[in-house]
RODO-2510 file (C-alpha; in nm, 4 decimals, decimal comma):
residues 572
     n   res          X          Y          Z
     1     h    11,7250    22,7750     0,8032
     2     y    11,9378    22,5036     0,6462
     3     g    11,9854    22,3290     0,9760
     4     r    11,6177    22,3403     1,0626
     5     g    11,5277    22,2098     0,7176
     6     l    11,7763    21,9258     0,7455
     7     r    11,6365    21,8199     1,0793
     8     f    11,2858    21,8302     0,9332
     9     r    11,3792    21,6151     0,6335
    10     m    11,5592    21,3620     0,8515
    11     k    11,2622    21,3437     1,0842
    12     s    11,0305    21,2906     0,7876
    13     a    11,2508    21,0145     0,6536
    14     i    11,2635    20,8400     0,9903
    15     l    10,8871    20,8724     1,0251
    16     f    10,8411    20,7205     0,6800
    17     v    11,0640    20,4257     0,7644
    18     a    10,8870    20,3715     1,0977
    19     v    10,5438    20,3747     0,9366
    20     g    10,6667    20,1449     0,6636
    21     l    10,8152    19,9050     0,9187
    22     a    10,4973    19,9066     1,1262
    23     s    10,2900    19,8326     0,8170
    24     w    10,5263    19,5523     0,7183
    25     l    10,5086    19,3982     1,0664
    26     s    10,1311    19,4259     1,0668
    27     l    10,1093    19,2521     0,7309
    28     a    10,3699    19,0001     0,8384
    29     d    10,1754    18,9222     1,1536
    30     a     9,8638    18,8605     0,9471
    31     d    10,0690    18,6192     0,7386
    32     v    10,2240    18,4375     1,0354
    33     s    10,0760    18,0903     1,0267
    34     k     9,9501    17,8990     1,3279
    35     t    10,2228    17,6485     1,2470
    36     q    10,4956    17,9124     1,2729
    37     k    10,3651    18,0334     1,6078
    38     q    10,3511    17,6760     1,7356
    39     h    10,7043    17,6136     1,6073
    40     d    10,8360    17,9221     1,7852
    41     v    10,6741    17,8342     2,1190
    42     n    10,7992    17,4759     2,0886
    43     y    11,1606    17,5856     2,0551
    44     l    11,1348    17,8594     2,3161
    45     l    11,0456    17,5878     2,5686
    46     w    11,2620    17,3059     2,4328
    47     k    11,5649    17,2487     2,6589
    48     v    11,4808    17,5710     2,8383
    49     n    11,7916    17,5476     3,0578
    50     e    12,0186    17,5322     2,7529
    51     v    12,0888    17,7559     2,4525
    52     l    11,8161    17,8028     2,1922
    53     r    11,8193    17,5245     1,9320
    54     d    11,6426    17,7199     1,6563
    55     d    11,8686    17,9413     1,4421
    56     k    11,6115    18,2168     1,3886
    57     l    11,5219    18,2363     1,7573
    58     k    11,8871    18,2162     1,8588
    59     n    11,9654    18,5130     1,6347
    60     l    11,6698    18,7107     1,7730
    61     g    11,7811    18,6373     2,1270
    62     e    12,1264    18,7768     2,0528
    63     t    12,0419    19,0769     1,8318
    64     f    11,6913    19,2004     1,9190
    65     n    11,6611    19,5353     2,0973
    66     p    11,3304    19,5381     2,2916
    67     e    11,3237    19,9192     2,3099
    68     a    11,4165    19,9947     1,9492
    69     d    11,0568    20,0661     1,8449
    70     k    10,8022    20,1117     2,1223
    71     s    10,5153    20,1555     1,8768
    72     h    10,4844    19,7765     1,8705
    73     y    10,3576    19,7741     2,2303
    74     d    10,0046    19,8791     2,3213
    75     d    10,1337    20,0398     2,6428
    76     g    10,3848    20,2542     2,4546
    77     g    10,6734    20,0381     2,5740
    78     e    10,6280    20,1200     2,9422
    79     a    10,6533    19,7575     3,0598
    80     v    10,9560    19,6728     2,8479
    81     h    11,1382    19,9879     2,9598
    82     l    11,0847    19,8944     3,3243
    83     l    11,2190    19,5427     3,2707
    84     m    11,5172    19,6702     3,0709
    85     e    11,6073    19,9046     3,3567
    86     e    11,5882    19,6173     3,6059
    87     d    11,8177    19,4135     3,3822
    88     k    12,0673    19,6983     3,3371
    89     d    12,0796    19,7468     3,7144
    90     h    12,1466    19,3718     3,7620
    91     r    11,8420    19,3342     3,9846
    92     l    11,6891    19,0317     3,8102
    93     l    11,7074    18,6822     3,9566
    94     e    12,0092    18,4952     3,8263
    95     q    11,9800    18,1959     3,5974
    96     k    12,0426    17,8421     3,7293
    97     h    11,8479    17,9233     4,0470
    98     w    11,5152    17,7998     4,1854
    99     f    11,2055    18,0132     4,1240
   100     s    10,8918    18,0285     4,3388
   101     l    10,5784    18,2247     4,2554
   102     f    10,5209    18,2627     4,6300
   103     n    10,8445    18,4615     4,6603
   104     s    10,7241    18,8205     4,6164
   105     r    11,0348    18,9431     4,4329
   106     h    11,0498    18,6380     4,2056
   107     r    10,6824    18,6890     4,1238
   108     e    10,7287    19,0608     4,0592
   109     e    10,9973    18,9914     3,7997
   110     a    10,7965    18,7152     3,6300
   111     i    10,4973    18,9504     3,6062
   112     m    10,7237    19,2163     3,4517
   113     l    10,8068    18,9745     3,1699
   114     f    10,4426    18,8716     3,1351
   115     e    10,3472    19,2390     3,0990
   116     v    10,6045    19,2844     2,8236
   117     l    10,4597    18,9888     2,6321
   118     i    10,0916    19,0697     2,6892
   119     h    10,1453    19,4238     2,5569
   120     c    10,3063    19,3086     2,2293
   121     k    10,0865    19,4070     1,9354
   122     d    10,2237    19,1583     1,6808
   123     w    10,3841    18,8157     1,6712
   124     e    10,7273    18,9333     1,5603
   125     t    10,7539    19,1562     1,8669
   126     f    10,6161    18,8837     2,0943
   127     v    10,8526    18,6093     1,9796
   128     s    11,1523    18,8448     1,9604
   129     n    11,0990    18,9520     2,3204
   130     a    11,0533    18,5923     2,4293
   131     a    11,3808    18,4903     2,2631
   132     y    11,5648    18,7899     2,4083
   133     w    11,4406    18,7475     2,7651
   134     r    11,4977    18,3717     2,7544
   135     n    11,8672    18,4632     2,7468
   136     h    11,8424    18,7293     3,0171
   137     m    11,6014    18,5976     3,2805
   138     n    11,5780    18,3079     3,5202
   139     e    11,4523    17,9940     3,3463
   140     g    11,1659    17,9327     3,5902
   141     q    11,0434    18,2900     3,5614
   142     f    11,0639    18,2683     3,1835
   143     v    10,8623    17,9453     3,1642
   144     y    10,5943    18,0795     3,3975
   145     a    10,5596    18,4154     3,2196
   146     l    10,5517    18,2562     2,8743
   147     y    10,2890    17,9988     2,9721
   148     v    10,0579    18,2613     3,1231
   149     a    10,1086    18,4954     2,8265
   150     v    10,0300    18,2204     2,5743
   151     l     9,7167    18,1264     2,7696
   152     h     9,5845    18,4845     2,7716
   153     h     9,7187    18,6652     2,4629
   154     p     9,4882    18,6841     2,1569
   155     l     9,7926    18,6262     1,9326
   156     t     9,8400    18,2748     2,0739
   157     e     9,4808    18,1551     2,0630
   158     h     9,5607    17,8326     1,8755
   159     v     9,8998    17,7513     2,0276
   160     v     9,9214    17,4202     2,2168
   161     l    10,1486    17,4406     2,5190
   162     p    10,3589    17,1286     2,5784
   163     p    10,3022    16,9382     2,9041
   164     l    10,4886    17,1015     3,1902
   165     y    10,6075    16,7644     3,3189
   166     e    10,8177    16,7351     3,0009
   167     v    10,9371    17,0983     3,0093
   168     t    11,0425    17,1028     3,3769
   169     p    11,0518    16,7307     3,4704
   170     h    11,2273    16,7895     3,8039
   171     m    10,9061    16,9362     3,9453
   172     f    10,7106    16,6181     3,8718
   173     t    10,9578    16,3305     3,8960
   174     n    11,1224    16,1556     4,1909
   175     d    11,4930    16,2284     4,2265
   176     e    11,5873    15,8588     4,2039
   177     v    11,4505    15,8521     3,8489
   178     i    11,6140    16,1847     3,7594
   179     q    11,9493    16,0386     3,8654
   180     k    11,8941    15,7382     3,6397
   181     a    11,8127    15,9770     3,3539
   182     y    12,1457    16,1563     3,4058
   183     n    12,3311    15,8252     3,4029
   184     a    12,1581    15,7276     3,0782
   185     k    12,2554    16,0589     2,9202
   186     m    12,6179    16,0371     3,0303
   187     t    12,6539    15,6841     2,8952
   188     q    12,4430    15,7609     2,5853
   189     t    12,2214    15,4642     2,6711
   190     p    11,8447    15,4931     2,6090
   191     g    11,6323    15,4023     2,9083
   192     k    11,2781    15,3723     3,0431
   193     f    11,2638    15,3947     3,4202
   194     k    10,9817    15,2972     3,6521
   195     s    10,8586    15,5740     3,8830
   196     t    10,6978    15,4987     4,2169
   197     f    10,5056    15,7154     4,4586
   198     t    10,6721    15,8589     4,7683
   199     g    10,6729    15,6816     5,1027
   200     t    10,6155    15,3182     5,1961
   201     k    10,3245    15,0965     5,2962
   202     k    10,4013    15,1831     5,6579
   203     n    10,2453    15,5214     5,5822
   204     p     9,8645    15,4987     5,5392
   205     e     9,8742    15,8108     5,3183
   206     q    10,0655    15,6025     5,0647
   207     r     9,7347    15,4392     4,9696
   208     v     9,6183    15,7611     4,8014
   209     a     9,9537    15,8938     4,6792
   210     y     9,8443    15,7975     4,3261
   211     f     9,5954    16,0865     4,3403
   212     g     9,7950    16,3753     4,4882
   213     e    10,1113    16,2821     4,2965
   214     d     9,9394    16,2238     3,9630
   215     i    10,1097    16,4367     3,6983
   216     g     9,7704    16,5185     3,5467
   217     m     9,6485    16,6451     3,8839
   218     n     9,9673    16,8481     3,9326
   219     t     9,9339    16,9985     3,5844
   220     h     9,5629    17,0728     3,6295
   221     h     9,6348    17,2586     3,9522
   222     v     9,9128    17,4767     3,8139
   223     f     9,7195    17,5479     3,4919
   224     w     9,4121    17,6610     3,6842
   225     h     9,6273    17,9115     3,8695
   226     m     9,7731    18,0244     3,5357
   227     e     9,4252    18,0692     3,3898
   228     f     9,3183    18,2602     3,7026
   229     p     9,6351    18,4243     3,8430
   230     f     9,5819    18,5859     4,1814
   231     w     9,7903    18,8831     4,0611
   232     w     9,5768    18,9466     3,7498
   233     k     9,4749    19,3035     3,6613
   234     d     9,1862    19,3814     3,4262
   235     s     9,4129    19,6274     3,2440
   236     y     9,5734    19,3223     3,0804
   237     g     9,2730    19,3033     2,8507
   238     h     8,9814    19,1292     3,0207
   239     k     8,8209    19,0565     3,3552
   240     l     8,8434    18,7070     3,5029
   241     d     8,4736    18,6410     3,5475
   242     r     8,3674    18,4945     3,8847
   243     k     8,7296    18,4302     3,9734
   244     g     8,6666    18,4078     4,3485
   245     e     8,3783    18,1645     4,3073
   246     n     8,5881    17,9543     4,0708
   247     f     8,8640    17,9445     4,3319
   248     y     8,6134    17,8077     4,5837
   249     w     8,4493    17,5576     4,3477
   250     v     8,7641    17,4077     4,1932
   251     h     8,9306    17,3491     4,5291
   252     n     8,6043    17,2226     4,6785
   253     q     8,5893    16,9582     4,4071
   254     l     8,9576    16,8632     4,4423
   255     t     8,9234    16,8242     4,8185
   256     h     8,6089    16,6128     4,8087
   257     r     8,7386    16,3996     4,5232
   258     f     9,0422    16,3283     4,7419
   259     d     8,8076    16,2332     5,0274
   260     h     8,6271    15,9868     4,8005
   261     e     8,9600    15,8306     4,7049
   262     r     9,0463    15,8046     5,0741
   263     m     8,7202    15,6337     5,1669
   264     s     8,7579    15,3847     4,8824
   265     n     9,0937    15,2958     5,0407
   266     y     8,9471    15,2667     5,3934
   267     l     9,0874    15,5985     5,5127
   268     e     8,8795    15,8590     5,6910
   269     p     8,8010    16,1870     5,5117
   270     t     9,0599    16,4611     5,5397
   271     k     9,0657    16,6574     5,8642
   272     e     9,1002    17,0321     5,8306
   273     l     9,4166    17,2062     5,9432
   274     d     9,3993    17,3919     6,2727
   275     w     9,6435    17,6696     6,3604
   276     s     9,6339    17,5657     6,7267
   277     k     9,7017    17,1942     6,6715
   278     p    10,0032    16,9989     6,5400
   279     i    10,0345    16,9075     6,1727
   280     d     9,9870    16,5314     6,2024
   281     e    10,1186    16,4092     5,8694
   282     g    10,4753    16,4678     5,7652
   283     f    10,5882    16,4506     5,4059
   284     a    10,9120    16,3539     5,2311
   285     p    10,8853    16,4771     4,8688
   286     h    11,1693    16,2670     4,7180
   287     t    11,2103    16,5397     4,4561
   288     t    11,4988    16,7726     4,3779
   289     y    11,5169    17,1174     4,2241
   290     k    11,7000    17,1440     3,8943
   291     y    11,9090    17,4037     4,0761
   292     g    11,8979    17,4454     4,4533
   293     g    11,9015    17,1062     4,6229
   294     q    11,6257    16,8809     4,7513
   295     f    11,2744    16,9876     4,8427
   296     p    11,2584    17,0029     5,2249
   297     s    11,0853    16,7269     5,4217
   298     r    10,8437    16,7830     5,7101
   299     p    10,8355    16,5384     6,0055
   300     d    10,5155    16,4078     6,1649
   301     n    10,3357    16,5866     6,4471
   302     i    10,5089    16,9232     6,4415
   303     n    10,3573    17,2329     6,5979
   304     w    10,3051    17,5395     6,3834
   305     d    10,5905    17,7875     6,4059
   306     d    10,6088    18,1522     6,3043
   307     v    10,7871    18,1992     5,9711
   308     d    11,0367    18,4832     5,9629
   309     g    10,9507    18,7485     5,7080
   310     v    10,6156    18,5867     5,6229
   311     a    10,3708    18,5687     5,9139
   312     r    10,3209    18,4709     6,2751
   313     v    10,0742    18,1975     6,3609
   314     r     9,8655    18,4491     6,5541
   315     d     9,8464    18,6648     6,2385
   316     m     9,6839    18,3719     6,0583
   317     i     9,4332    18,3278     6,3417
   318     i     9,3484    18,6995     6,3333
   319     t     9,2947    18,6848     5,9555
   320     d     9,0736    18,3782     5,9976
   321     n     8,8653    18,5545     6,2642
   322     r     8,8136    18,8630     6,0487
   323     i     8,6831    18,6532     5,7594
   324     r     8,4517    18,4533     5,9857
   325     d     8,3247    18,7767     6,1423
   326     a     8,2372    18,9017     5,7937
   327     i     8,0406    18,5816     5,7291
   328     a     7,8594    18,6139     6,0625
   329     h     7,7686    18,9774     5,9922
   330     g     7,6719    18,9069     5,6314
   331     y     7,8918    19,1776     5,4827
   332     i     8,2538    19,2679     5,4188
   333     v     8,4091    19,6104     5,4675
   334     k     8,5899    19,7703     5,1737
   335     e     8,9054    19,9802     5,2075
   336     d     8,6985    20,3004     5,2068
   337     g     8,4836    20,1717     5,4942
   338     t     8,1713    20,0967     5,2902
   339     k     7,9925    19,7665     5,3447
   340     v     7,9286    19,5058     5,0743
   341     d     7,6473    19,2558     5,1255
   342     i     7,7525    18,8909     5,0836
   343     m     7,4174    18,7323     5,1723
   344     n     7,3439    18,6682     4,8063
   345     d     7,4526    18,4719     4,4985
   346     h     7,7608    18,6920     4,4597
   347     g     7,8859    18,6415     4,8163
   348     a     8,0980    18,3327     4,7451
   349     d     8,2743    18,5201     4,4647
   350     i     8,3696    18,8048     4,6990
   351     l     8,4815    18,5640     4,9716
   352     g     8,6959    18,3731     4,7217
   353     d     8,8721    18,6948     4,6223
   354     i     8,9338    18,7698     4,9907
   355     i     9,0429    18,4233     5,1046
   356     e     9,2900    18,3567     4,8217
   357     s     9,3494    18,6632     4,8092
   358     s     9,3666    18,8131     4,4633
   359     t     9,3971    19,1667     4,3326
   360     y     9,0158    19,1590     4,3201
   361     s     8,9999    19,1582     4,7014
   362     p     8,8080    19,4676     4,8173
   363     n     9,0253    19,5033     5,1297
   364     v     9,3486    19,3039     5,1282
   365     q     9,4964    19,5233     5,4025
   366     y     9,2313    19,4066     5,6496
   367     y     9,1412    19,0558     5,5308
   368     g     9,4938    18,9557     5,4291
   369     a     9,5799    18,6632     5,2009
   370     l     9,4819    18,3573     5,4042
   371     h     9,5313    18,0970     5,1305
   372     n     9,8527    18,2245     4,9760
   373     t    10,0188    18,2912     5,3109
   374     a     9,9117    17,9497     5,4426
   375     h    10,0854    17,7848     5,1456
   376     i    10,4108    17,9573     5,2432
   377     m    10,3639    17,8807     5,6133
   378     l    10,3234    17,5104     5,5368
   379     g    10,6129    17,5092     5,2926
   380     r    10,8524    17,6660     5,5439
   381     q    10,7790    17,4573     5,8543
   382     a    11,0959    17,2530     5,7936
   383     d    11,3080    17,5694     5,8287
   384     p    11,0824    17,8506     5,9564
   385     h    11,3660    18,0793     6,0662
   386     g    11,5988    18,0191     5,7716
   387     k    11,8566    17,8537     5,9955
   388     y    11,9544    17,5960     5,7334
   389     g    11,9006    17,8015     5,4187
   390     l    11,6608    17,5467     5,2701
   391     p    11,4808    17,6193     4,9418
   392     p    11,0988    17,6471     4,9334
   393     g    10,8866    17,3429     5,0167
   394     v    10,6456    17,1712     4,7782
   395     m    10,3574    17,3855     4,9053
   396     e    10,5302    17,6910     4,7576
   397     h    10,4818    17,5695     4,4007
   398     f    10,1465    17,5034     4,2363
   399     e    10,3121    17,2226     4,0356
   400     t    10,4067    17,0256     4,3464
   401     a    10,1568    17,1325     4,6157
   402     t     9,9068    16,8476     4,5712
   403     r    10,1824    16,5923     4,6385
   404     d    10,1687    16,6884     5,0069
   405     p     9,8643    16,5455     5,1943
   406     a     9,8627    16,8689     5,3967
   407     f     9,7501    17,0473     5,0788
   408     f     9,4109    16,8790     5,1078
   409     r     9,3938    16,9459     5,4821
   410     l     9,4578    17,3137     5,4093
   411     h     9,1829    17,3230     5,1493
   412     k     8,9392    17,1318     5,3708
   413     y     8,9962    17,4157     5,6184
   414     m     8,9292    17,6745     5,3452
   415     d     8,6291    17,4780     5,2209
   416     n     8,4725    17,4755     5,5664
   417     i     8,4952    17,8554     5,5784
   418     f     8,2968    17,8683     5,2544
   419     r     8,0534    17,6178     5,4026
   420     d     7,9908    17,8498     5,6976
   421     h     7,8941    18,1153     5,4452
   422     k     7,6783    17,8835     5,2345
   423     d     7,4952    17,7510     5,5410
   424     s     7,4192    18,1081     5,6503
   425     l     7,2281    18,1836     5,3288
   426     p     6,8492    18,1428     5,3072
   427     a     6,7383    17,7955     5,1989
   428     y     6,6408    17,7416     4,8359
   429     t     6,2695    17,7703     4,7698
   430     t     6,0615    17,5287     4,5653
   431     e     6,0473    17,7944     4,2960
   432     d     6,4289    17,8153     4,2912
   433     l     6,4605    17,4423     4,2268
   434     t     6,1682    17,3852     3,9903
   435     f     6,1887    17,3892     3,6103
   436     d     5,8228    17,4311     3,5171
   437     g     5,6942    17,1756     3,2706
   438     i     6,0163    16,9721     3,2692
   439     t     6,0296    16,6213     3,4187
   440     v     6,3158    16,3718     3,4241
   441     t     6,1418    16,0398     3,3582
   442     e     6,4427    15,8098     3,3377
   443     f     6,8088    15,8133     3,4339
   444     s     7,0417    15,5154     3,4079
   445     v     7,4086    15,4371     3,3656
   446     e     7,5204    15,2045     3,0896
   447     g     7,8530    15,0300     3,1484
   448     d     8,0536    14,9392     3,4555
   449     l     8,1623    15,2160     3,6925
   450     e     8,5057    15,0691     3,7380
   451     t     8,8504    15,2227     3,7766
   452     y     9,1902    15,0709     3,7103
   453     m     9,5574    15,1678     3,7033
   454     e     9,7434    15,1977     3,3748
   455     d    10,1019    15,2867     3,2899
   456     f    10,1766    15,6302     3,1485
   457     e    10,5070    15,7242     2,9868
   458     y    10,6592    16,0699     2,9572
   459     s    10,9953    16,1993     2,8381
   460     l    11,2853    16,3040     3,0610
   461     v    11,5006    16,4402     2,7785
   462     n    11,4605    16,7945     2,9134
   463     a    11,5595    16,6859     3,2640
   464     v    11,9267    16,6397     3,1786
   465     d    12,1994    16,8834     3,0760
   466     d    12,3550    16,8607     2,7335
   467     t    12,5033    17,0580     2,4466
   468     p    12,4061    17,0806     2,0781
   469     e    12,7121    16,8700     1,9953
   470     i    12,5847    16,5646     2,1852
   471     a    12,2931    16,3724     2,0371
   472     d    11,9835    16,3077     2,2470
   473     v    11,8992    15,9570     2,3583
   474     e    11,5476    15,8424     2,4404
   475     i    11,5002    15,8750     2,8163
   476     s    11,1586    15,8387     2,9766
   477     t    10,9781    15,7278     3,2886
   478     i    10,6697    15,5126     3,3337
   479     i    10,4281    15,5776     3,6176
   480     p    10,0915    15,4176     3,7040
   481     r     9,7873    15,6453     3,6759
   482     l     9,4211    15,6047     3,7625
   483     n     9,1745    15,5642     3,4757
   484     h     8,8202    15,4324     3,4352
   485     k     8,6234    15,2182     3,1960
   486     e     8,4001    15,3980     2,9507
   487     f     8,0363    15,4407     3,0490
   488     s     7,7430    15,6569     2,9463
   489     y     7,4307    15,8153     3,0912
   490     h     7,0907    15,7439     2,9416
   491     i     6,8494    16,0263     3,0201
   492     a     6,4823    16,0711     2,9282
   493     i     6,3128    16,4083     2,9840
   494     n     5,9576    16,5243     2,9138
   495     n     5,8982    16,8831     2,8073
   496     n     5,5317    16,9680     2,8638
   497     n     5,5623    17,3382     2,7767
   498     g     5,4569    17,3000     2,4129
   499     v     5,7684    17,4878     2,2928
   500     d     6,1404    17,4131     2,2831
   501     k     6,3345    17,4848     2,6009
   502     l     6,7084    17,5217     2,6517
   503     a     6,8179    17,3332     2,9637
   504     t     7,1373    17,2835     3,1614
   505     v     7,1960    16,9260     3,2757
   506     r     7,4217    16,8814     3,5795
   507     i     7,5045    16,5352     3,7097
   508     f     7,6379    16,4869     4,0624
   509     g     7,7461    16,1831     4,2581
   510     w     7,8702    16,1089     4,6070
   511     a     7,9509    15,8130     4,8287
   512     h     7,6521    15,6708     5,0160
   513     r     7,8688    15,5144     5,2858
   514     d     8,1843    15,6249     5,4630
   515     e     8,5076    15,4282     5,5141
   516     n     8,3392    15,2261     5,7902
   517     g     8,0330    15,1406     5,5844
   518     e     7,8096    15,3864     5,7709
   519     l     7,5467    15,5734     5,5693
   520     f     7,6064    15,9408     5,4978
   521     s     7,3282    16,1804     5,5853
   522     f     7,1873    16,3668     5,2872
   523     d     7,3291    16,6948     5,4202
   524     e     7,6815    16,5515     5,4459
   525     g     7,6452    16,3852     5,1087
   526     r     7,5296    16,6924     4,9198
   527     w     7,8218    16,9008     5,0511
   528     a     8,0669    16,6300     4,9423
   529     a     7,8978    16,5883     4,6027
   530     l     8,1196    16,5681     4,2958
   531     e     8,0078    16,7271     3,9713
   532     l     8,0428    16,4523     3,7102
   533     d     7,9175    16,6460     3,4096
   534     k     7,7481    16,9664     3,2957
   535     f     7,6095    17,0323     2,9501
   536     w     7,3337    17,2098     2,7618
   537     v     7,0512    17,0473     2,5658
   538     k     6,7570    17,1746     2,3640
   539     l     6,4423    17,0020     2,4860
   540     h     6,1787    16,9717     2,2163
   541     a     5,8113    16,9638     2,3100
   542     g     5,7202    16,6140     2,4303
   543     g     5,9611    16,3315     2,5066
   544     n     6,3387    16,3650     2,4722
   545     e     6,5954    16,0881     2,5056
   546     f     6,9702    16,1195     2,4775
   547     v     7,2911    15,9397     2,5667
   548     r     7,5891    16,1209     2,7135
   549     k     7,9265    15,9427     2,7022
   550     s     8,1736    15,9695     2,9899
   551     s     8,4374    16,0760     2,7370
   552     e     8,2257    16,3858     2,6646
   553     a     8,2117    16,4971     3,0291
   554     s     8,2855    16,8627     3,0946
   555     v     8,5083    16,7751     3,3914
   556     t     8,7500    16,5519     3,2012
   557     v     9,0050    16,6217     2,9335
   558     t     9,2477    16,4070     2,7389
   559     d     9,6173    16,4379     2,8163
   560     v     9,8091    16,6988     2,6206
   561     p    10,0159    16,5327     2,3456
   562     s    10,3780    16,4733     2,4381
   563     f    10,6335    16,7431     2,3586
   564     k    10,7829    16,5164     2,0917
   565     t    10,4415    16,4602     1,9313
   566     i    10,3661    16,8330     1,9251
   567     m    10,7001    16,9039     1,7574
   568     e    10,6515    16,6269     1,5009
   569     r    10,3040    16,7536     1,4133
   570     t    10,4184    17,1149     1,3822
   571     v    10,4685    17,1109     1,0072
   572     d    10,3324    17,3270     0,7262
***
């Protein structure tokens, strides 16, 4: 009886302490300021290849036990236990090694860390895990998992993520400039270095390198894929609404914007990739991994080759045919054999899930992963059989993919598949396109529609190795970027309904002439149309006039403040 009683009292005491600790953490989390959360994320990402520079985080990274109290995870600690076992068995990717999301094992491990973070119920558990796993996991996997977790976790709603080009500068900066940054660090001499785009004037593609190699474009592309990860599961907390359709629309707009840039530089629109024809344009990235050597180059006019362990060219053709057959039949076949109609407004969403493909695909076994596999196929053409042990190509990273002109050829190919589907749908009726009682009476543009290049500076401090004992010196690079003069739309609309109406205004534009000065047909123009703005207005009965500034456009956003600015502004 004594022994049983002792065990009971000890259990009660432990339960009391656990409840007390949980209550304290809950209260503490409620008291954690937005500033503290921002501070923690700043220092988790600052000099991510070096030791933590914040004393509190450094201590957490060294002393925290992720499995000490599983009540702080909404999955009961299942995800953290799995990752701890992988770590104990020495199965995780080593540090100081390249990371690619398109490598299935690399991705699996990064998702494991994301799942640990997304299941944290309070900030103390979240930041403690982040500090701990920063010391135990590959740096690239850590950065990716933390960024996606911050974007999706309710705890981090107000956290501003620093620009990736200042967190992992090697992925965005030419290796010649990185070398100059190292020299500046070693000699403790501050420096600002001019960046140029890859290639020379002998390469016609150089005329539009400013677009594909723009750090804002690169960041936009990788962030979209973080907002809508193809591996996302609804069990993480919410469904990614219309993910497949968003995949189609975003890449449609990127591809046709690139075509407009090409035509303005007297280049023909992008030609789609063809599995049976050579890849015309080569690409020399002029970039180097932080760890792992240079990004591979691809020569001009090479024929597609099978990639060992990934896919054969004929596999890609078979996948393509199955998707086009589904479009021709007007339905896709799910894994259980049932048919799903795609001849409707939801069809593009289903096709997007299939073509990418994401976990939302209704039959990945049959329809494959055309987009994701094609990225790997393109990235590996320099070493398709692993003969030279080259690291992944630029197409195997969302940060670097748009640098390669073949990226836009790949997505023109994907876009034309979607066009086959769209053209197979019934035409819009007058009723579909009419807003009864609403008439646009005037539309004009105020200001010059004029673009120009301007210099943009970003820091390279995180590109170089150092220790806490050596002071930082200011190291940065300056690169030209495309901008435009401010303009505004003046719109007048009559509402003859006698009552207020809520309306969506969408503004599109497209080139009227091609690179040779020939007029586009309306059909070609509407498919290449660029959405310039979308917004909602309340239309009062009678006449309505309003001005919409270009700076307010839904398709533009200001640059994220520099890492240094974010850190300076993170004060109580």
